[in-house]
C-alpha positions as CSV (number, residue, x, y, z in Angstrom):
1,M,181.9,101.3,104.0
2,S,179.5,98.8,105.6
3,D,175.7,99.0,105.6
4,T,175.8,99.5,109.4
5,D,178.1,102.5,109.1
6,L,175.9,104.1,106.5
7,G,172.8,103.2,108.5
8,Q,174.2,104.9,111.6
9,R,175.2,108.0,109.7
10,F,171.8,108.1,107.9
11,A,169.9,107.8,111.2
12,T,171.6,110.9,112.5
13,G,172.5,112.7,109.3
14,G,171.0,115.0,106.8
15,E,170.6,115.5,103.1
16,D,174.1,114.3,102.2
17,E,173.5,110.9,103.8
18,L,170.1,110.7,102.1
19,E,171.7,111.4,98.7
20,E,174.3,108.7,99.4
21,V,171.5,106.2,100.3
22,I,169.6,107.1,97.2
23,N,172.6,106.5,95.0
24,L,173.4,103.2,96.7
25,Y,169.8,101.7,96.9
26,G,167.7,103.7,94.4
27,E,168.0,101.3,91.4
28,K,167.8,98.2,93.5
29,L,164.6,99.3,95.3
30,L,163.2,100.4,91.9
31,R,163.7,97.0,90.4
32,Y,162.3,95.3,93.6
33,A,159.1,97.5,93.5
34,T,158.7,97.0,89.7
35,A,158.9,93.2,90.3
36,I,156.1,93.5,92.8
37,L,153.9,96.0,91.0
38,C,154.6,95.0,87.4
39,D,154.5,98.8,86.7
40,Y,157.6,100.8,86.3
41,H,156.0,104.2,86.8
42,E,154.1,103.2,89.9
43,A,157.3,101.7,91.2
44,E,159.1,105.0,90.7
45,N,156.5,106.8,92.8
46,V,156.7,104.1,95.5
47,V,160.5,104.3,95.7
48,Q,160.4,108.1,95.9
49,D,157.8,107.8,98.7
50,V,160.1,105.2,100.4
51,F,163.1,107.5,100.5
52,L,160.9,110.5,101.7
53,S,159.4,108.3,104.4
54,A,162.8,106.9,105.4
55,Y,164.3,110.3,105.7
56,Q,161.4,111.7,107.7
57,N,161.5,108.7,110.1
58,R,165.3,108.2,110.2
59,K,165.4,109.1,113.9
60,A,163.3,106.0,114.7
61,F,165.7,103.8,112.7
62,D,168.2,101.9,114.9
63,G,171.0,102.2,112.3
64,K,171.7,98.5,112.2
65,N,170.5,97.1,108.9
66,L,169.7,99.9,106.4
67,S,169.2,97.6,103.5
68,A,166.6,95.4,105.2
69,W,164.8,98.5,106.6
70,L,164.6,100.1,103.1
71,Y,163.5,96.8,101.4
72,K,160.8,96.3,104.1
73,I,159.4,99.8,103.6
74,T,159.5,99.2,99.8
75,Y,157.7,95.9,100.2
76,N,155.0,97.4,102.4
77,R,154.5,100.5,100.2
78,S,154.3,98.3,97.1
79,L,151.6,96.2,98.7
80,N,149.7,99.3,99.8
81,Q,149.9,100.6,96.2
82,L,148.4,97.3,95.0
83,K,145.5,97.7,97.4
84,K,144.9,101.3,96.1
85,R,145.1,100.0,92.6
86,R,142.4,97.4,93.3
87,I,140.2,100.1,94.8
88,L,140.7,102.4,91.9
89,C,140.5,99.8,89.1
90,F,138.1,97.4,90.8
91,S,137.6,94.9,88.0
92,E,139.8,96.4,85.3
93,I,142.8,94.4,84.2
94,R,145.6,96.5,82.8
95,A,146.8,95.4,79.4
96,Q,150.1,97.3,79.7
97,A,151.1,97.3,83.4
98,V,154.8,97.4,82.9
99,S,157.5,99.6,81.4
100,P,159.0,98.7,78.0
101,I,161.0,95.5,77.8
102,D,164.2,97.5,77.7
103,D,163.6,98.7,81.3
104,T,162.9,95.3,82.8
105,G,165.0,92.9,80.8
106,L,162.1,90.4,80.8
107,S,160.2,89.1,77.8
108,D,156.5,89.8,77.3
109,E,155.8,86.1,78.0
110,T,157.7,86.2,81.3
111,L,156.0,89.4,82.4
112,R,152.6,88.0,81.6
113,A,153.4,84.9,83.7
114,L,154.8,87.1,86.6
115,R,151.6,89.2,86.6
116,R,149.6,86.0,87.2
117,L,151.5,85.4,90.5
118,K,150.5,87.1,93.7
119,P,152.6,90.1,94.7
120,K,154.1,88.3,97.7
121,E,155.2,85.5,95.3
122,R,156.7,88.0,92.9
123,A,158.5,89.7,95.8
124,L,159.9,86.3,97.0
125,L,161.0,85.2,93.6
126,Y,162.6,88.6,92.9
127,G,164.5,88.6,96.2
128,R,165.8,85.1,95.8
129,I,166.7,85.2,92.1
130,M,167.5,88.8,91.2
131,E,168.8,90.1,94.5
132,E,170.3,86.7,95.6
133,L,169.0,87.3,99.1
134,S,169.2,84.4,101.6
135,Y,166.1,82.9,103.2
136,E,167.3,84.5,106.5
137,E,167.5,88.0,104.8
138,L,164.1,87.5,103.2
139,S,162.6,86.4,106.5
140,Q,163.5,89.8,107.9
141,L,161.9,91.6,105.0
142,L,158.8,89.5,104.7
143,G,158.1,88.6,108.3
144,C,158.1,84.8,107.8
145,S,160.4,82.0,109.0
146,P,163.1,80.9,106.6
147,A,161.6,77.4,106.4
148,A,158.2,78.8,105.4
149,L,159.8,80.9,102.8
150,R,161.7,77.9,101.3
151,K,158.3,76.2,100.8
152,R,156.7,79.3,99.4
153,Y,159.6,79.9,97.0
154,E,159.3,76.3,95.6
155,R,155.6,76.7,95.1
156,A,156.0,80.2,93.5
157,K,158.7,78.8,91.2
158,N,156.6,75.9,90.2
159,K,153.6,78.2,89.5
160,L,155.7,80.5,87.4
161,A,157.1,77.5,85.4
162,A,153.5,76.2,84.9
163,Y,152.4,79.6,83.7
164,L,155.3,79.8,81.3
165,T,154.6,76.3,80.0
166,A,150.9,77.0,79.6
167,G,151.7,80.2,77.8
168,Q,153.8,78.3,75.2
169,Y,150.9,76.0,74.5
170,G,148.2,78.7,74.5
171,K,146.5,77.6,77.7
172,E,145.2,80.3,79.9
173,T,143.6,80.2,83.3
174,K,140.8,82.3,84.7
175,H,142.7,83.9,87.5
176,D,145.2,86.7,86.9
177,Y,146.7,88.6,89.8
178,I,147.7,92.2,89.6
């Protein structure tokens, strides 16, 4: 079954279609939100909110690209969650902002380096590397041209490599992004 078929059924369907969408996209969206937020438990809440919102607003969905629609909602909700976090935790930096290593599959060093990137950079890297999305697909999700995303991807990749290299030699910078 294609994404379009499921999208059209979801737009007019009920709880059975919602369950099918959750089963198909739940883990993918959770990994995506976790990559942006660097916090597994916050990501769980965001993804639950995404599915609730998508279900409540399914009549407004055109039924064409369900995957892109869900990823875009997840992206926006994750950024909103980061804004809330900044308000609630004004200058506090969380020491343990992610789930155990078993849940993410990433080393402590990699997670520390990822936390130093901006959320938009994490989202772009995750989309390209983990989800293997094309620049065209990412442009739909992130609202940028594919050419701009190529350049941003290269910069984010180089930043991550620099953070990982600096971490190996004990160098730290003053700016951490959460």
